[in-house]
C-alpha positions, 0 to 999 in steps of 0.5 A, a space after each residue: 490453518 490460522 487460529 480464529 484469534 488471528 486476523 489473517 485467519 479471517 482474511 479471505 481474498 475472493 475465493 482464495 480462503 485464509 492464508 496458511 502457514 506455508 503461505 505466510 513462510 512464502 510471503 516471509 521468504 519474498 519479504 527477504 528477497 522479492 526477486 527470488 526465483 520459484 526454484 530458490 523459493 521452493 529450495 528455501 521452503 522445502 516445497 516443490 516448485 509446482 507447489 510454490 508456483 501454484 501458491 504464488 499464482 493463488 496469492 496473486 489472484 487473491 490480491 495479496 501482492 501490490 503493484 511494483 510501482 510502490 518500490 519506485 521513490 518519487 525522488 528517483 523521478 526528480 521529485 524529492 519533496 513529499 507532502 501530505 495534503 489534508 483535504 476537506 470536501 462537500 461529502 456528496 461530491 466525494 466520488 467526483 472530487 476523488 476522481 479529479 484528484 486522481 488526474 493530478 500526476 503528482 498525487 502518489 496516494 490518497 486515503 479516505 478518512 474519518 474525522 475532520 479531514 476527509 482525504 489525506 493526499 500524498 503528493 511529490 514535487 520538484 520544489 516548494 513552488 511546485 508543491 504550492 501549484 499542486 495544492 492550488 490545483 487540489 483547492 481549485 476542484 469544485 467541492 474542495 472546501 479546504 486544504 492543509 499541507 504538511 511537508 514530509 520531513 523524513 520517513 521514520 518508519 518505512 512501509 513494513 509488513 514483516 512484523 505482521 508476517 512474524 506475528 501471524 506465523 507465531 499465531 499460526 504455531 499456537 
């Protein structure tokens, strides 16, 4: 079990309980090769196939794994331009506005924010005119007060979890 100083020790997903060192080793192995078979993972980790399969099922039930669609870049679907749209809304209407924004197909992701901006919406577009049209659709939603769009010029640090996995494993050893 992870020590209390480690935030993952506090991570309890449903009734799953905290992640232990074997869970972290399994997640690290999957970070190396997300297509590895249960048999290959068992061999690599020195665990039985049934143990690996049971742990994978528990991790999946606990919500540890995200959707595979996160691995499909919008550019592969003909939408090479990405932008972040900062959205300011009337607070009381946030749930309805969020639902309306989710109905826009080009919206890839959205975050609720603290501070001056209420939502940060990641969108994908064919070209700048398409982006302009997407922004207009967001702005046309009743309750949206303002948007500000920033082009994504390039990904300088891609989505990564490996440094956290390595940190958590080191904490588990202490």
